[in-house]
Each structure stands twice: as structure tokens, then as C-alpha cells.
C-alpha positions in Angstrom: -52.2 -9.4 63.9 -52.8 -11.3 67.1 -50.9 -12.4 70.2 -51.1 -15.2 72.6 -49.6 -16.0 76.1 -49.9 -18.6 78.4 -48.9 -19.1 81.9 -48.2 -22.6 83.6 -49.4 -23.9 86.9 -45.7 -22.9 88.6 -46.4 -19.3 87.2 -50.2 -18.9 88.6 -51.6 -18.0 91.7 -54.4 -20.8 91.8 -51.9 -23.3 90.1 -54.3 -23.4 86.8 -53.4 -23.0 83.3 -54.4 -19.7 81.6 -54.2 -18.9 78.2 -54.8 -15.4 76.5 -54.9 -14.4 73.1 -56.6 -11.1 71.6 -57.9 -11.6 67.7 -57.1 -9.0 65.6 -59.0 -8.4 62.2 -60.6 -6.0 60.2 -62.5 -3.1 61.5 -66.2 -4.3 60.3 -64.8 -8.2 60.5 -67.8 -8.8 62.9 -67.0 -11.7 65.6 -69.6 -14.2 66.5 -69.5 -16.0 70.0 -70.9 -19.8 69.1 -70.4 -23.0 70.4 -70.7 -26.5 68.4 -71.8 -29.8 70.6 -69.5 -33.1 69.9 -70.9 -35.2 67.4 -70.3 -38.6 65.9 -70.1 -39.0 62.2 -70.8 -41.4 59.8 -67.7 -43.3 57.7 -67.3 -41.2 54.6 -68.5 -37.8 56.0 -67.4 -34.6 55.0 -67.4 -31.0 55.9 -67.6 -27.2 54.2 -64.3 -25.5 55.9 -63.7 -22.1 54.7 -62.6 -22.5 51.1 -62.8 -26.3 50.8 -64.7 -29.6 51.4 -63.1 -31.6 53.7 -63.0 -35.3 55.2 -64.6 -35.5 58.4 -63.4 -37.9 61.3 -65.2 -40.3 63.1 -65.9 -38.2 66.3 -65.7 -34.1 66.9 -65.5 -32.8 70.6 -67.5 -29.7 71.8 -65.8 -26.3 70.9 -67.1 -22.9 72.1 -65.3 -20.2 69.3 -64.7 -16.8 68.9 -64.7 -16.6 65.2 -65.2 -14.0 62.3 -69.1 -14.6 61.0 -67.8 -15.4 57.4 -65.2 -18.3 58.4 -65.6 -22.0 59.1 -62.6 -22.1 61.6 -62.0 -19.7 64.5 -59.5 -17.2 66.1 -59.7 -18.2 69.4 -61.8 -21.3 71.4 -61.7 -24.2 74.4 -62.9 -27.6 74.2 -65.1 -30.1 76.2 -61.9 -31.5 77.3 -60.2 -28.4 78.6 -57.5 -27.6 75.3 -57.6 -24.2 74.7 -55.8 -22.4 71.5 -54.7 -18.9 70.3 -53.4 -18.6 66.6 -51.5 -16.0 65.0 -50.5 -15.3 61.1 -46.8 -15.8 60.2 -45.0 -15.2 57.3 -43.0 -17.6 55.6 -40.9 -18.1 52.5 -42.6 -21.4 51.8 -46.2 -19.7 51.7 -45.9 -19.0 48.1 -45.6 -22.6 47.2 -49.2 -23.2 48.0 -51.0 -22.8 44.6 -54.2 -24.2 45.6 -57.1 -22.9 48.2 -56.4 -25.0 51.4 -57.0 -24.6 55.2 -56.6 -21.4 57.0 -55.1 -20.8 59.7 -58.5 -20.3 61.6 -59.6 -23.6 60.2 -56.7 -25.3 62.1 -57.8 -23.7 65.2 -60.9 -25.4 64.8 -60.0 -28.7 63.9 -57.4 -28.8 66.7 -60.2 -28.3 69.5 -62.7 -30.8 67.5 -60.1 -33.5 67.6 -58.0 -33.2 70.3 -58.3 -33.9 74.1 -54.9 -32.9 75.0 -52.9 -30.0 73.8 -50.6 -32.9 72.3 -53.3 -34.2 70.5 -54.4 -31.1 68.7 -50.8 -30.6 67.6 -51.3 -33.7 66.0 -54.8 -33.1 64.8 -53.4 -30.0 63.0 -50.0 -31.0 61.7 -52.3 -34.2 60.0 -54.4 -31.8 58.3 -51.5 -30.0 57.2 -49.5 -32.5 55.6 -52.9 -34.3 54.1 -54.4 -31.1 52.9 -52.2 -28.1 52.9 -53.0 -24.4 54.3 -54.2 -21.7 51.6 -57.0 -19.3 50.4 -57.4 -15.4 51.0 -57.1 -14.9 54.7 -59.1 -11.4 54.5 -62.9 -10.4 54.8 -61.7 -7.5 52.0 -58.8 -7.7 50.2 -56.5 -10.5 49.3 -54.0 -11.8 51.9 -52.1 -15.1 52.6 -50.0 -16.5 55.5 -49.3 -19.5 57.3 -50.2 -20.0 60.8 -48.7 -20.8 64.4 -50.6 -21.8 67.5 -50.5 -21.8 71.1 -52.1 -24.8 72.5 -52.9 -25.6 76.3 -54.7 -28.1 78.5 -54.8 -28.4 82.4 -51.2 -29.7 82.5 -49.4 -28.3 79.8 -48.8 -26.0 76.4 -47.4 -26.3 72.9 -45.9 -23.9 70.4 -46.8 -25.1 67.0 -45.4 -23.3 63.8 -45.9 -24.0 60.4 -44.6 -22.8 57.0 -46.0 -24.2 53.8 -46.7 -28.0 54.6 -43.6 -28.3 56.8 -44.2 -27.4 60.7 -42.1 -27.6 63.9 -43.8 -28.2 67.7 -42.1 -27.2 71.0 -43.3 -28.0 74.4 -43.4 -24.7 76.7 -41.2 -25.4 79.4 -40.6 -22.3 80.8 -43.4 -21.5 83.4 -44.7 -18.8 81.0 -44.7 -18.2 77.0 -46.1 -16.2 74.2 -46.0 -16.0 70.6 -47.1 -12.9 68.3 -46.8 -12.9 64.3 -43.3 -14.3 63.7 -41.7 -17.9 63.9 -40.2 -18.0 67.1 -38.5 -21.8 67.5 -35.1 -22.3 66.5 -33.4 -25.6 66.5 -34.7 -26.6 69.9 -38.1 -28.5 68.9 -39.4 -31.4 70.3 -41.4 -32.6 66.9 -41.2 -31.7 63.3 -41.6 -32.7 59.7 -38.2 -31.6 58.9 -35.9 -34.3 57.9 -32.7 -32.7 59.5 -32.5 -30.8 62.7 -32.0 -26.5 61.8 -32.6 -23.6 62.9 -36.6 -23.1 61.9 -37.2 -19.1 62.3 -34.2 -18.2 60.3 -34.4 -21.0 57.9 -38.2 -19.9 57.2 -39.2 -16.5 58.5 -39.9 -13.3 56.0 -38.2 -10.6 58.3 -39.1 -7.5 56.6 -42.8 -8.0 57.3 -42.1 -9.1 61.1 -40.4 -6.1 61.4 -43.3 -3.4 59.8 -45.7 -5.0 62.1 -44.0 -4.7 65.1 -44.4 -8.9 66.1 -41.2 -8.9 68.1 -42.0 -5.8 69.9 -45.5 -7.3 70.7 -44.6 -10.8 71.8 -42.2 -9.1 74.3 -45.1 -7.2 75.5 -46.7 -10.2 76.3 -44.3 -12.1 77.9 -42.9 -9.3 80.1 -46.4 -8.2 81.1 -46.8 -12.0 82.5 -42.9 -12.1 83.7 -44.0 -9.3 86.0 -46.2 -10.9 87.7 -44.9 -14.7 87.7 -45.9 -16.5 90.4 -49.1 -14.8 91.2 -50.6 -14.7 87.7 -54.4 -14.6 87.8 -57.0 -14.4 85.1 -57.2 -10.8 86.2 -53.5 -10.4 84.9 -54.6 -11.9 81.4 -57.3 -9.7 81.4 -54.6 -6.7 82.0 -52.0 -8.2 79.3 -54.7 -8.3 76.7 -55.9 -4.6 77.5 -52.0 -3.2 77.3 -51.3 0.1 75.3 -47.8 1.6 74.7 -47.0 4.4 77.1 -48.5 7.6 75.8 -50.3 5.8 73.2 -53.5 7.0 70.8 -55.1 5.6 68.1 -55.1 8.2 66.0 -51.3 8.4 65.5 -49.7 5.6 67.9 -48.0 2.5 66.0 -48.9 -0.9 67.1 -45.4 -1.9 68.2 -46.0 -1.5 71.8 -49.7 -2.5 72.3 -51.2 -5.8 72.6 -55.0 -4.2 72.6 -54.5 -3.1 68.8 -56.6 -0.3 67.2 -57.2 0.4 63.6 -55.2 3.6 62.5 -55.5 5.7 59.3 -52.1 4.0 57.5 -53.3 1.0 55.2 -51.2 -1.3 57.1 -53.4 -0.5 60.5 -56.6 -1.4 59.1 -56.9 -4.4 62.0 -58.0 -4.2 65.4 -58.8 -5.9 68.6 -62.6 -7.7 67.5 -62.3 -10.2 70.1 -60.3 -11.6 73.0 -60.3 -14.8 75.5 -58.9 -15.7 78.5 -59.0 -19.5 79.3 -58.2 -21.1 82.9 -57.9 -24.7 82.8 -57.3 -27.0 86.0 -58.6 -30.4 87.3 -62.2 -28.9 87.7 -62.9 -28.0 83.8 -62.5 -24.9 82.0 -63.7 -21.6 82.2 -63.7 -19.2 78.8 -63.8 -15.8 79.5 -64.8 -13.8 76.1 -65.5 -10.5 74.7 -67.7 -11.1 72.5 -67.0 -7.7 71.4 -64.5 -5.2 69.7 -61.8 -3.2 71.6 -60.6 -4.9 74.6 -59.6 -2.0 76.6 -63.7 -1.0 76.5 -65.4 -4.3 76.4 -65.9 -6.5 79.9 -65.2 -10.3 79.8 -67.7 -12.6 80.7 -67.8 -16.3 81.3 -68.6 -19.7 79.4 -68.9 -23.0 80.5 -68.8 -26.3 77.9 -71.7 -28.4 78.5 -74.5 -25.4 78.5 -75.9 -23.4 75.9 -74.6 -19.9 75.3 -76.8 -17.0 76.3 -78.9 -15.0 73.6 -76.6 -12.6 72.2 -78.7 -11.6 69.3 -78.6 -12.8 65.4 -75.0 -13.8 63.8 -73.4 -10.5 63.3 -72.0 -9.6 59.5 -70.3 -6.6 58.2 -73.4 -4.7 58.2 -74.5 -2.8 61.5 -77.3 -4.7 63.4 -78.2 -2.9 66.6 -80.1 -6.7 67.4 -76.2 -8.3 67.6 -74.1 -7.9 70.6 -70.8 -7.2 68.9 -72.2 -4.7 66.9 -74.2 -3.2 69.9 -71.3 -2.4 71.5 -69.4 -0.8 68.6 -71.7 2.1 69.5 -69.6 2.0 72.9 -66.4 1.3 71.4 -66.2 3.9 68.3 -67.3 7.0 70.4 -64.7 6.3 73.0 -61.9 6.2 70.5 -62.6 10.2 69.8 -61.7 10.9 73.7 -59.5 7.9 74.0 -57.3 9.1 76.6 -60.4 10.1 79.0 -63.2 8.1 78.1 -61.3 4.6 78.4 -60.0 5.1 81.7 -63.5 6.2 83.1 -65.3 3.5 81.3 -62.7 0.6 82.9 -63.8 1.9 86.4 -67.2 0.7 85.7 -66.4 -2.6 83.7 -63.4 -3.4 86.1 -65.8 -3.8 89.0 -68.0 -5.8 87.4 -65.5 -8.0 86.1 -64.1 -8.4 89.4 -67.6 -9.6 90.4 -67.6 -12.3 88.0 -64.2 -13.5 88.8 -65.0 -13.4 92.5 -68.0 -16.0 91.9 -66.7 -17.8 89.1 -64.7 -20.5 90.6 -67.4 -21.7 93.1 -69.8 -22.2 90.0 -67.1 -23.8 88.4 -68.1 -26.6 90.8 -71.7 -26.6 90.5 -74.2 -28.0 88.1 -74.9 -27.3 84.4 -78.1 -25.3 85.6 -75.9 -23.2 87.8 -73.3 -22.4 85.5 -76.2 -21.5 82.6 -77.8 -19.1 85.2 -74.6 -17.3 86.0 -73.7 -16.9 82.4 -77.0 -15.5 81.5 -76.8 -13.3 84.7 -73.1 -12.3 83.7 -74.1 -11.4 80.0 -77.2 -9.5 81.1 -75.3 -7.3 83.5 -72.7 -6.7 81.2 -75.0 -5.6 78.2 -77.2 -3.4 81.1 -73.8 -1.7 81.9 -72.5 -1.0 78.4 -76.2 0.2 77.6 -75.4 2.8 80.3 -72.2 4.1 78.7 -74.0 3.9 75.4 -76.5 6.3 76.6 -73.9 8.8 78.2 -71.7 8.9 75.1 -74.8 8.7 72.9 -75.8 12.4 72.9 -72.4 14.1 73.3 -71.8 16.8 70.5 -68.1 16.9 71.4 -66.8 13.5 70.5 -65.2 14.4 67.4 -61.9 12.9 65.7 -59.8 15.9 65.2 -57.3 14.0 63.3 -58.5 14.6 59.7 -57.1 11.4 58.3 -58.5 9.4 61.0 -61.8 10.8 61.3 -62.2 9.8 57.5 -61.3 6.3 58.3 -63.6 6.0 60.9 -66.1 7.7 58.2 -65.5 5.3 55.5 -66.1 2.3 57.6 -69.4 3.5 59.3 -70.4 4.0 56.1 -69.7 0.8 54.8 -71.3 -1.0 57.7 -74.3 1.4 57.6 -73.8 2.5 61.2 -74.6 6.0 62.0 -73.4 7.8 65.0 -75.3 10.8 66.2 
């Protein structure tokens, strides 16, 4: 389960394009923040995607990605040309027709970023790969899940929604000033580009309504859209942060359903073993692109930090895996995130007071840094990541010695005990 949204220049305070996404994966599916520089490739070159070897193109562009540690592709990312993409799992009547391994939705996202200088070029890169190679393969770290993909793709001037079913696809340019997608086909018969040979209602022809209803896809899409609509004309990066942290009224992870939440937390039922393991907000303009990544789980207890293309990422430790490693930023933050879930209604607002103040400092400085040199961008990135880590450590120490942080609901407590044991994470 994931959610993506976009605001175009007519809807934003600074007349920029802002794209946000919550990346929802399994509980111990640690996410890595990684950078791959642009490269030229020899004729006949190939690369190993998650499940199969794929022919390479002559040139790939620099990308910064938030990705599951075990996949080639990514859930969120930006490239050197100011293209940003968020993707979604969608459940269609055609996905069962793909019998062999293919490119997963996350692989397609990376292909779009590595090969697209504009949003429309990224649409073309993904659809070409879809038609030539197909999509398919297990998409879960633990388990066996298969689904098709949809994408929200933006650049400094426009945005496109791309939806797929098997090897068929439709694409629609975002003409409203805001747009959002979730785990549901949303395009009717008003698509602008398509592999279909005749015009038909795409969503009603290929969507799987039972799955869509169970995971609250339409409700979550409405949540993100309405969150933007309430600030239309004055949307900022902070607005996007707030939308990505949205919980339904009265929500608690132990019992709350996912239908009214963008910031998704895992729960005891089997269909709730997913949560927000990372999030991104990208702001694109003529000046370039700033990617704001949490690089940590639990958006409501995370800090968005800026990254810029063209410079190395800060040192955030080794690539995380499904096993706890205190040297890795993602796992270190889990010492706070998982304790905070035990006192959700009290701790999260207290943590946010400190973390919001730090984000406000970063947001105030970022526009001037965006116009600076690569060295200045590198210095600012390192500073922000260091300050965020220090603030997180303060809170880890505050909650680490609290003996009262216990899960009252037995099934919820059992869920966390199981996942902590599986990862080797001991909370004391």
C-alpha cells in the first residue's frame, strides 16, 4: 500500500512542482537511500534487475533513490533532470496473464528515472520496457505477492499518471492543479496515451474491486487529494510533509484501519503487515530539484532531510538488510519508531514538536542553498543529516529507559515481538 500526490505551479506557493510519496512495505523491509551517477554504456550491455537480466540503453542519468535493500528498483526517487516518480501497486484482471518473471513496478520506476529527461520521456521509457519485457515476479521480501504498477511522474513543468495492467497501459496528463494516486486504477476513458486499440473505460475494464475495497485505496486517494485541496494556491513542501503524516481522527496503530491514513502503521491482522518504511517530497523548478527523504520508517516520527543531485550522499552507515544493524540509519531510527508505537497518542506529538522545528530550519535554508555551489550543497546536506541524527539520538535516549512503554493490546504486542525477534532487535 502506497500513496502519491502532486501539486503543479498554479497550486503551490512558490510556483514550483511538488511531488510526495509514502513508500509502504513490510515491517522489517529496511529501505536504503542510494545515489547512482549517470553513465554511458557500451553497445550490447545488460544489467540485472530484481528478477531478470535486461538490455541496457546507451546512457543512464543520475538518480537518487529510496529503495528496499533487496531490490534493484525503487519506491521513490529523483533524477538529475528534475524528474521525480512515485509508484503504486495496482491489482488488475490482466496481471495473472504474465506467467514468467518480469520487471516489477519498482524496477520500472528506476528505469523511468534513469532514462527520462522529462516526465513524458519517463512515461515512454517505462511503457517501452513494459511492452518489450513485461512485468511480473514476486514483489515481497517474505511471501509471494504479484501486482501491476501505476506511477505519478513529474518534472519542473508538468505531471503524468501512468497505469498498467499486464502489458497494457494508459497515461493521462494531470490537467488539474493537483493530483493523487493510490492502489487503484483511476483513469477512465479520458486517457491521453495508451496501448489500447480502442477507447474504453480503463479502470472499470481492468480493476479488481474486491482487493481495492479491502485495503481502502479509494479512501486513501481521497485523503491525499483533499489534504492538498485544502491548501490549493498556497501548497508548500511543509504541506506535503503534513499530508504524508496524516492519520485519521482517533487513529491508533493497534486497532485502526488503514482507510483514512496516509502515514500507515503495521497492525496485527495479516493484511496490515505493511507500513510507511520511507517517504519522499520532491520540489522541482527551473533552479533544479531538491529531494526531501526521511530515509527512515514511520513518517510521523521521522525527519525529512534534503538531498541534491550531483553530490555524494551523507554517510548514513552500511546498506541495511532485514537484520538489525545499529550502524545503519534506518535501523537506528527503529529504536525510536518502535518504542513510540507503544505510547502513540502521547509520544508522537511530543517528538513532532522537536522534529518540526528542525525541519523548519532546513526548509528555511534550502532555497538559498539550491542556488549555491555543489560544495555548499554537500555541506548543507551533511549538516542536516547530522542534526537530524543527533535529534533522533536524544529521543532514543529519552524513551530507552522507560519501563512503562509496553503494548497493552496482546495481538499488537505479539506482532511487534515477532518482528523484533525476526530482525534481532532487542528493545529494553
